[in-house]
Every structure is written in C-alpha cells, then in structure tokens.
N, C-alpha and C positions, 0 to 999 in steps of 0.2 A: 139915779132914782133909788130910794130905799123904801122899804116897808117892813112889816113885822117878820117877813121871811128872809130879809137880807137886802143886799144891794145888787141891782142888775149890772153885770160887768160886761156882758156880751149879748148881742142879738145874733143868733145863729142864722136865722133866715125866716122867711114866711111870705105872706102876701097881704092883701088888704083886709082879709078876714081872720087870719090866724098867723101866729109866729111862735118861735121857741126862743127863750132867753136862758142864759146861764146866770145864776144868782150866787153871789158869795154870801154864805150863811154867817150868822153871828159867831159860830164856832171856828170860822176860817176855812171850812170846806166849801165845795161847790155843788150845786144842784141844778137840775134841768127843770124848767117851768114852761109848760105850754100855756099860751094866752090866746084869747079870742077878742076881737074888736067888737065892742057893743056901744052903739050910739057915738060917744065921743071919748072913749078911753079903752085901754087894754085891761081885760079881766083874766085873772088866773082861773084855771079849771077847778073842778071839785077837789081833786087831789093835786094841790099846787106844786109839789116837788116830785121829781123822779130821780132816785138814786142819790148817793153821796160820793163825791169824787175829790181827789187830791188836787187836781188842777183843771183849768179851763179846756185844755186839749182833750183830756179824757172825757170830760162832760160833753164836749162838742161831738166827738166820735160816737158816743152813746146816743145823743139826741138824733143824729143822722140815721143810726141803726134802728132806733125806736119809732121814728115817725117817717114812714116811706114818702109821704107827701112833701116832706122837707127836702128830700134829695132833688125833687123836681124844681123846687123854688131856688135852690142853690145853683143848679146846673144851667139855669137860664140867665 
C-alpha cells in the first residue's frame, strides 16, 4: 500500500485499535507511522511519521522503544 508518505513495508505490531507501520519514503529512507483504526480503515496520526532511518531494523527498534504499548502487542 502506498500513499503520499510512501509505501508501507512492514507492520510492526498492534491490536484491533492501533498499530505501527514502517514506511519507505520516496527518498528511500524509512519512517515510523502510528495508525489508528477508524470505522473501516487505518488512519495515520496527526504527526504521521516519526524519525528517519536507514533501514527497517533500526525503524522497528525505535518503534518498540517509542511506543510502550507496542511491546505488549508483540510479546503476546
């Protein structure tokens, strides 16, 4: 899936109400994007991207550090 922010390349984790995705930006870098489920689609937050990373591994590690609730979703 692509949008004006780039292409989603990885869903890090989440639940039925929220998730975090890694997006490949048009410049080739990666960013973290938290999303919330609303009615029938995923919506990016007010600040749609967090950080700029060289690869998906770094972005994933930062997502887990930045969103404590994400650790619980991944460990189950």
